[in-house]
C-alpha positions as CSV (number, residue, x, y, z in Angstrom):
1,M,-24.8,30.3,-12.9
2,H,-25.0,27.8,-15.3
3,P,-28.7,26.9,-16.1
4,V,-30.2,24.3,-14.3
5,P,-33.2,21.8,-14.2
6,D,-37.1,22.3,-12.6
7,V,-36.1,19.4,-10.9
8,L,-32.9,21.0,-9.1
9,Q,-34.1,24.3,-9.2
10,A,-31.1,27.3,-8.0
11,F,-32.2,28.0,-5.3
12,Q,-32.0,24.6,-3.7
13,V,-28.4,23.9,-5.4
14,Q,-27.6,27.5,-2.9
15,A,-29.7,25.5,0.2
16,L,-27.8,22.5,-0.4
17,I,-24.2,23.8,-0.8
18,S,-24.2,26.5,2.6
19,Y,-25.3,23.5,3.9
20,L,-21.8,21.7,2.8
21,D,-19.8,24.9,3.7
22,H,-19.5,23.0,7.0
23,E,-17.9,20.1,5.5
24,S,-14.2,20.3,5.4
25,A,-14.2,17.8,3.0
26,P,-14.3,19.1,-1.0
27,M,-17.8,18.6,-1.9
28,I,-19.1,19.1,-5.5
29,V,-23.3,19.7,-6.5
30,M,-23.7,17.9,-10.2
31,N,-26.5,17.3,-12.3
32,T,-27.3,14.2,-14.4
33,D,-25.7,15.7,-17.6
34,Y,-21.9,16.0,-15.8
35,E,-22.3,19.7,-15.2
36,I,-21.2,21.0,-12.0
37,L,-23.5,23.6,-10.7
38,A,-21.3,24.8,-7.5
39,A,-18.8,23.8,-5.1
40,N,-18.3,24.3,-1.7
41,T,-15.7,26.5,0.1
42,A,-13.1,23.4,0.6
43,Y,-13.0,22.2,-3.0
44,K,-12.3,25.9,-4.2
45,R,-9.5,25.9,-2.0
46,Q,-8.3,22.5,-3.1
47,F,-9.2,21.3,-6.1
48,A,-10.5,25.3,-8.4
49,T,-7.8,27.2,-10.1
50,A,-7.6,30.5,-9.3
51,G,-8.8,32.4,-12.4
52,K,-10.4,29.2,-13.8
53,P,-13.7,28.7,-14.3
54,Y,-15.9,25.3,-13.0
55,V,-19.1,26.2,-13.0
56,G,-21.1,24.6,-15.8
57,H,-18.0,22.8,-16.7
58,K,-18.2,18.7,-17.1
59,C,-16.8,17.3,-14.3
60,Y,-14.6,14.8,-16.4
61,A,-13.3,17.4,-18.5
62,M,-12.4,19.6,-14.8
63,S,-11.1,16.2,-13.2
64,H,-9.1,14.1,-15.9
65,H,-9.1,16.3,-18.8
66,Y,-11.0,14.6,-21.0
67,A,-13.5,15.3,-23.3
68,V,-15.5,12.0,-23.0
69,P,-17.3,10.9,-19.3
70,C,-15.3,8.3,-17.3
71,D,-16.8,5.2,-18.6
72,Q,-16.1,6.1,-22.1
73,A,-12.7,6.4,-21.2
74,G,-12.1,3.4,-20.1
75,E,-12.6,4.4,-16.1
76,H,-15.5,3.5,-13.9
77,C,-18.0,6.1,-13.3
78,P,-20.0,6.3,-10.6
79,M,-22.0,8.6,-11.9
80,Q,-23.5,5.8,-14.1
81,S,-23.3,3.1,-11.1
82,A,-25.5,5.3,-8.7
83,L,-28.0,6.2,-12.0
84,I,-28.9,3.1,-12.1
85,S,-28.0,2.1,-8.5
86,K,-30.0,5.2,-6.9
87,G,-27.1,5.0,-4.3
88,P,-23.6,5.4,-3.6
89,D,-20.5,5.1,-5.4
90,R,-17.4,5.2,-4.8
91,V,-14.4,4.6,-6.4
92,L,-10.3,5.8,-6.6
93,H,-9.1,8.3,-9.5
94,I,-6.2,10.3,-10.7
95,H,-7.5,13.9,-10.9
96,H,-5.8,16.9,-12.1
97,T,-5.5,19.6,-9.1
98,P,-3.7,23.0,-9.3
99,R,-0.6,20.9,-7.6
100,G,0.1,18.5,-10.0
101,P,-2.2,14.5,-10.8
102,E,-3.1,13.2,-7.4
103,H,-5.4,10.1,-6.1
104,V,-8.6,11.3,-5.5
105,D,-11.0,8.6,-3.2
106,V,-13.8,9.8,-5.2
107,E,-17.5,9.1,-3.1
108,L,-20.2,9.8,-4.9
109,R,-24.5,10.5,-4.1
110,P,-27.7,11.2,-6.0
111,I,-30.0,13.4,-4.9
112,V,-33.4,11.5,-5.7
113,D,-37.2,13.6,-5.7
114,S,-40.5,12.6,-4.5
115,H,-40.8,10.2,-7.6
116,H,-37.4,8.4,-6.8
117,Q,-35.8,9.4,-9.9
118,V,-32.0,10.7,-9.9
119,V,-31.6,14.5,-10.4
120,G,-28.2,15.2,-9.6
121,F,-25.6,14.5,-7.6
122,V,-22.9,15.5,-4.5
123,E,-19.5,14.1,-5.0
124,R,-17.3,14.2,-2.2
125,L,-13.3,14.2,-3.1
126,Q,-10.0,13.3,-0.6
127,T,-7.1,13.8,-1.9
128,V,-4.9,10.6,-0.7
129,R,-1.8,11.9,1.1
130,H,-0.3,8.9,1.4
131,A,0.5,7.8,-2.1
132,S,1.6,9.8,-4.6
133,V,0.9,9.9,-8.5
134,Q,4.8,12.1,-9.0
135,A,8.0,10.2,-7.9
136,S,8.9,11.5,-4.1
137,R,11.2,11.2,-1.5
138,Q,9.1,9.0,0.7
139,G,5.5,6.9,1.2
140,L,4.3,4.9,-2.0
141,V,3.8,5.6,-5.9
142,G,2.5,5.0,-8.5
143,K,-0.5,5.3,-11.2
144,S,-1.5,1.5,-13.0
145,A,-4.4,-0.1,-12.6
146,A,-3.0,-3.0,-10.4
147,F,-1.7,0.1,-8.2
148,N,-4.4,1.9,-8.0
149,R,-6.7,-1.1,-7.2
150,A,-4.7,-2.2,-4.0
151,L,-4.3,1.8,-2.7
152,G,-8.5,1.7,-3.3
153,E,-8.5,-1.1,-0.6
154,L,-6.3,-0.3,1.0
155,Q,-8.4,3.5,1.3
156,R,-11.6,1.6,2.2
157,V,-10.6,-0.3,5.2
158,A,-8.1,2.3,6.4
159,T,-10.9,4.1,9.1
160,A,-11.7,0.5,10.0
161,E,-10.4,-1.3,12.9
162,L,-10.5,-4.5,11.0
163,P,-7.4,-6.8,10.5
164,V,-5.8,-6.2,7.2
165,L,-3.8,-9.0,5.9
166,L,-1.5,-8.0,2.5
167,L,-0.5,-10.6,0.2
168,G,2.1,-10.1,-2.4
169,E,5.0,-11.9,-3.1
170,S,8.9,-10.7,-1.8
171,G,9.6,-7.1,-2.3
172,S,6.2,-5.9,-3.7
173,G,6.3,-3.2,-0.7
174,K,4.5,-4.3,1.6
175,E,5.6,-2.9,5.1
176,L,5.0,0.5,2.7
177,F,1.7,-0.4,2.3
178,A,0.4,-1.1,5.8
179,R,2.9,2.2,6.9
180,A,0.3,3.4,4.5
181,L,-2.7,1.8,6.5
182,H,-1.4,3.0,9.2
183,E,-1.3,7.1,8.2
184,A,-4.7,6.9,6.8
185,S,-6.4,5.5,10.0
186,Q,-7.6,6.5,12.9
187,R,-4.4,5.7,14.8
188,S,-2.2,7.3,12.9
189,R,-0.9,9.5,15.7
190,G,-0.6,6.0,17.9
191,P,3.2,4.3,17.0
192,F,3.7,2.6,14.4
193,V,5.6,-1.0,15.4
194,V,6.8,-3.6,12.8
195,V,7.6,-7.1,14.2
196,D,9.6,-9.6,11.8
197,C,8.6,-13.1,12.6
198,S,11.1,-14.3,10.5
199,G,14.0,-16.5,12.3
200,L,12.0,-16.3,15.5
201,T,12.4,-18.9,18.0
202,E,9.5,-19.3,19.5
203,T,10.6,-18.3,23.1
204,L,12.3,-15.3,21.6
205,F,8.3,-14.4,19.5
206,E,6.9,-14.2,23.1
207,S,9.6,-12.1,24.8
208,E,9.7,-10.0,22.1
209,L,6.2,-9.7,21.6
210,F,4.8,-9.9,25.4
211,G,7.7,-8.7,27.2
212,Y,9.2,-10.0,30.4
213,E,9.5,-9.7,34.2
214,K,12.8,-9.0,35.8
215,G,13.8,-12.6,36.7
216,A,11.5,-14.8,34.0
217,F,14.6,-16.8,32.2
218,T,18.3,-16.3,32.6
219,G,19.9,-12.6,31.5
220,A,16.5,-11.0,32.2
221,H,17.6,-8.2,34.9
222,T,15.1,-5.9,34.0
223,R,11.5,-5.9,33.1
224,K,11.0,-5.1,29.5
225,A,8.6,-3.7,27.7
226,G,6.9,-6.0,24.4
227,L,5.9,-4.4,21.5
228,V,2.0,-5.1,21.5
229,E,3.4,-2.2,25.1
230,T,4.3,0.0,23.1
231,A,2.6,0.0,19.5
232,K,-0.4,0.7,22.5
233,G,-2.9,3.0,20.7
234,G,-1.4,2.8,17.3
235,T,-0.5,-0.5,14.6
236,I,1.6,-3.3,15.0
237,F,2.8,-4.9,12.0
238,L,3.2,-8.9,12.0
239,D,5.5,-8.9,8.8
240,E,5.5,-12.4,7.1
241,I,3.3,-13.6,9.8
242,G,3.4,-17.1,7.5
243,D,7.1,-18.0,9.9
244,V,4.8,-17.2,13.4
245,P,5.9,-21.2,15.2
246,L,2.8,-23.1,15.5
247,G,3.2,-23.4,19.4
248,M,2.7,-19.6,19.0
249,Q,0.2,-19.4,16.9
250,V,-2.5,-20.4,19.4
251,K,-0.8,-17.0,22.4
252,L,-1.4,-14.3,18.7
253,L,-4.6,-15.7,18.4
254,R,-5.5,-15.6,22.2
255,L,-4.2,-12.1,22.5
256,I,-6.3,-10.8,18.8
257,E,-9.7,-12.4,20.4
258,S,-9.1,-11.3,23.8
259,G,-7.4,-8.4,23.4
260,T,-4.7,-9.2,26.3
261,Y,-1.7,-10.9,27.5
262,R,0.6,-11.3,29.6
263,R,4.3,-11.2,30.3
264,V,6.9,-13.6,30.5
265,G,7.1,-14.3,33.9
266,S,3.9,-12.7,35.1
267,V,0.3,-13.5,36.5
268,D,-1.4,-10.4,35.9
269,T,-3.4,-9.6,32.5
270,Q,-2.3,-6.6,30.1
271,Q,-4.7,-5.0,28.2
272,A,-4.3,-4.3,24.7
273,D,-5.5,-1.7,22.3
274,F,-3.1,-1.8,18.7
275,R,-5.1,-2.3,14.9
276,L,-3.5,-5.8,13.3
277,V,-1.3,-5.0,9.9
278,A,-0.1,-8.8,9.0
279,A,1.5,-9.8,5.7
280,T,3.1,-12.4,4.3
281,H,4.2,-14.0,1.1
282,K,3.6,-17.3,1.7
283,P,0.0,-19.7,0.7
284,L,-1.4,-19.5,4.1
285,Q,-4.8,-21.7,3.2
286,T,-2.4,-24.4,1.7
287,M,-0.4,-24.1,5.3
288,V,-4.3,-24.2,6.6
289,V,-4.6,-27.5,4.8
290,E,-1.4,-28.7,5.4
291,G,-1.7,-28.2,9.7
292,A,1.4,-25.4,9.3
293,F,-1.0,-22.6,10.0
294,R,-3.6,-22.3,12.9
295,Q,-7.3,-21.6,11.1
296,D,-9.0,-20.0,13.0
297,L,-6.1,-17.6,12.9
298,Y,-6.7,-17.6,9.8
299,Y,-9.6,-16.4,9.5
300,R,-8.9,-13.8,12.6
301,I,-6.3,-11.9,10.8
302,S,-7.4,-12.1,7.5
303,A,-11.2,-10.5,7.4
304,F,-10.1,-8.0,4.9
305,P,-7.2,-8.8,2.6
306,I,-5.5,-6.7,-0.3
307,H,-3.8,-8.7,-2.8
308,L,-0.8,-6.5,-3.8
309,P,1.1,-6.4,-7.6
310,A,4.3,-8.2,-8.4
311,L,6.3,-5.3,-10.0
312,R,5.8,-6.9,-13.5
313,E,2.4,-6.8,-13.3
314,R,2.1,-3.3,-13.0
315,R,5.1,-2.3,-15.5
316,D,4.0,1.2,-15.9
317,D,5.3,2.4,-12.6
318,I,8.7,1.5,-13.5
319,P,9.7,4.8,-14.9
320,L,7.8,6.6,-12.0
321,L,9.2,4.2,-9.3
322,V,13.2,4.4,-10.9
323,E,12.9,7.7,-10.5
324,S,11.5,7.9,-6.9
325,L,14.2,5.6,-5.7
326,L,17.0,7.7,-7.2
327,Q,15.6,10.3,-5.2
328,R,15.5,8.5,-2.0
329,G,19.2,6.8,-2.5
330,G,21.5,9.5,-3.1
331,K,22.9,11.0,-0.1
332,D,23.9,14.4,-2.0
333,P,21.1,16.5,-2.9
334,D,22.6,17.9,-5.6
335,Q,23.3,14.8,-7.3
336,R,21.3,14.1,-10.1
337,L,21.1,10.8,-11.9
338,H,19.1,10.2,-14.4
339,T,18.7,7.0,-16.9
340,S,19.2,6.6,-20.5
341,P,15.7,5.4,-22.9
342,E,18.0,1.8,-23.2
343,A,18.5,1.3,-19.6
344,M,15.3,2.2,-18.9
345,A,13.6,0.0,-21.6
346,Q,15.9,-2.9,-20.3
347,L,14.3,-1.8,-16.3
348,V,10.3,-1.7,-18.0
349,R,11.2,-5.0,-20.0
350,Y,12.7,-6.6,-17.3
351,D,10.8,-9.7,-14.7
352,W,11.9,-8.9,-11.3
353,P,11.0,-11.7,-9.4
354,G,12.6,-9.6,-6.7
355,N,10.3,-6.6,-7.2
356,I,10.4,-3.0,-5.7
357,R,13.5,-4.4,-3.0
358,E,15.4,-5.6,-6.4
359,L,15.5,-2.8,-8.6
360,R,16.1,-0.6,-5.3
361,N,19.6,-2.5,-5.4
362,V,20.1,-3.1,-8.7
363,L,19.6,0.6,-8.9
364,E,22.1,1.1,-5.8
365,R,24.7,-0.8,-8.0
366,A,24.3,1.0,-11.3
367,R,24.8,4.5,-9.5
368,L,28.6,3.7,-8.5
369,F,29.2,3.3,-12.3
370,A,27.4,6.5,-13.1
371,D,29.8,8.4,-13.1
372,D,28.7,10.4,-15.6
373,G,25.1,10.9,-13.8
374,V,23.6,9.0,-16.5
375,I,22.6,5.4,-15.6
376,R,23.2,3.0,-19.1
377,P,22.1,-0.8,-20.1
378,E,26.3,-1.9,-19.2
379,H,25.3,-0.4,-15.3
380,L,22.6,-2.3,-14.3
381,A,23.8,-6.0,-14.6
382,L,20.8,-7.7,-15.7
383,D,20.9,-11.3,-16.0
384,V,17.6,-12.6,-17.3
385,A,18.9,-15.6,-17.8
386,T,18.4,-16.4,-14.3
387,T,15.2,-14.6,-14.4
388,R,13.1,-18.4,-14.0
389,Q,15.9,-19.2,-10.7
390,T,14.8,-16.6,-9.1
391,E,11.3,-16.7,-9.5
392,M,11.1,-20.2,-8.3
393,L,13.0,-18.8,-5.3
394,T,11.4,-16.0,-4.1
395,T,8.2,-18.0,-4.4
396,G,8.9,-20.9,-3.1
397,G,8.7,-23.1,-6.3
398,E,11.4,-25.9,-6.2
399,V,14.8,-24.9,-7.8
400,D,18.4,-26.4,-7.0
401,L,20.1,-22.9,-4.6
402,A,23.0,-25.0,-5.2
403,T,23.7,-24.4,-8.0
404,V,22.6,-21.0,-8.1
405,V,25.2,-20.4,-5.1
406,R,27.6,-22.2,-7.1
407,D,27.4,-20.6,-10.3
408,F,27.3,-17.0,-9.3
409,Q,30.4,-14.7,-8.4
410,G,30.0,-12.5,-5.7
411,T,29.6,-12.5,-1.8
412,R,26.5,-13.5,-0.1
413,K,25.1,-9.8,0.1
414,A,25.7,-9.4,-3.3
415,L,24.3,-12.8,-4.2
416,A,20.4,-11.5,-1.7
417,A,21.3,-7.9,-3.4
418,H,20.6,-10.3,-7.1
419,L,17.7,-12.2,-6.2
420,G,16.0,-9.9,-5.0
421,L,15.9,-11.6,-1.5
422,S,16.8,-9.9,2.2
423,E,20.1,-11.5,3.8
424,R,18.2,-13.1,6.4
425,T,16.1,-14.6,4.2
426,L,18.4,-15.7,2.2
427,Y,20.5,-17.3,4.7
428,R,17.7,-18.7,6.1
429,R,17.5,-20.7,2.9
430,L,21.2,-21.5,2.6
431,K,21.0,-22.9,6.3
432,A,17.9,-25.1,5.3
433,E,19.7,-26.7,2.4
434,G,23.0,-27.1,4.5
435,L,24.3,-24.6,2.4
436,A,25.4,-22.4,4.8
């Protein structure tokens, strides 16, 4: 074993490792010079490369392949924070592992001697299974700083029961984040139930959410369980919660606060059991001021807000997302599509007002033209001239929608894809302006 300071003797390290071997999570012991002194069995199994020594090596060299500590390489170093505070620190990093680069949740705790001096550290590592640094056919994908920030916040709140509010533009991946939050939670074995709040009337919203009894209204021939009942033991994801009718918001608030509800047409109280995740692209705080959204409900759902970055704020992720989306969209697993360097440069430069949804739609169109398996710029049909109009549409700004509709040559489905909107959202906006 590598020599250790007098204050952290070898027998102390061995005793500590014997204790940590009972932990299922990978853990290592380090000195204040960043050197790994020992590791538990879980670390050896998950992070150590066969035949490659780690004892005596710098932690940053093993995890990042850096020649200098993380803080000198532009990353947050939990060791430096723990040295100053003499308390624990936690950070999400991308580590090199035997399986390739992976997101790793790192929790560092200092070892303090009788003189209150930090003499070493115990580091706990947890691989994030619901997000990938490499192209993947499912789940969250990304490695940019903006993506890692949001993922790190998700990791912190996942095992709590706090309501989470996902904030971000349309198409930024809010449902994927909500599903990842569910999978990382204590409720992962329970159901994940999505409630699309867009376009639901107050009556329909109540019957969908709470269910109804036989005979509660015309057409109610049998009793139907609501989505709250379906989500028992799991997670409810209220997508576009800003669209919940004002009259229904008080009943939603009562459900969250009391954990009880009644089916439509029933007097019996039912007990709810779910974790709430909500999402919106709307400015809820402004809506509260304008009286369009209840203040008390806003405070209940926004206990832990997470801002999801727009695609233009995570351009480094675009090549990774392109590869992932091409993998997911193909029906033939043997058909491998590639993007030419020129097309990729265009994809990275584009502002993506419709975010990942728009990127997916653009790639699905390009797929149909890439007969030789290579996507080229002419297959993308990116109209940079309409970027500003599209951005205003997706963020709720003032724009002449009639002009956009008149100038666009194609079907309504194609227009929705071009704008990065769902057909339902586009129809709602067309109807509101008398264009449907």
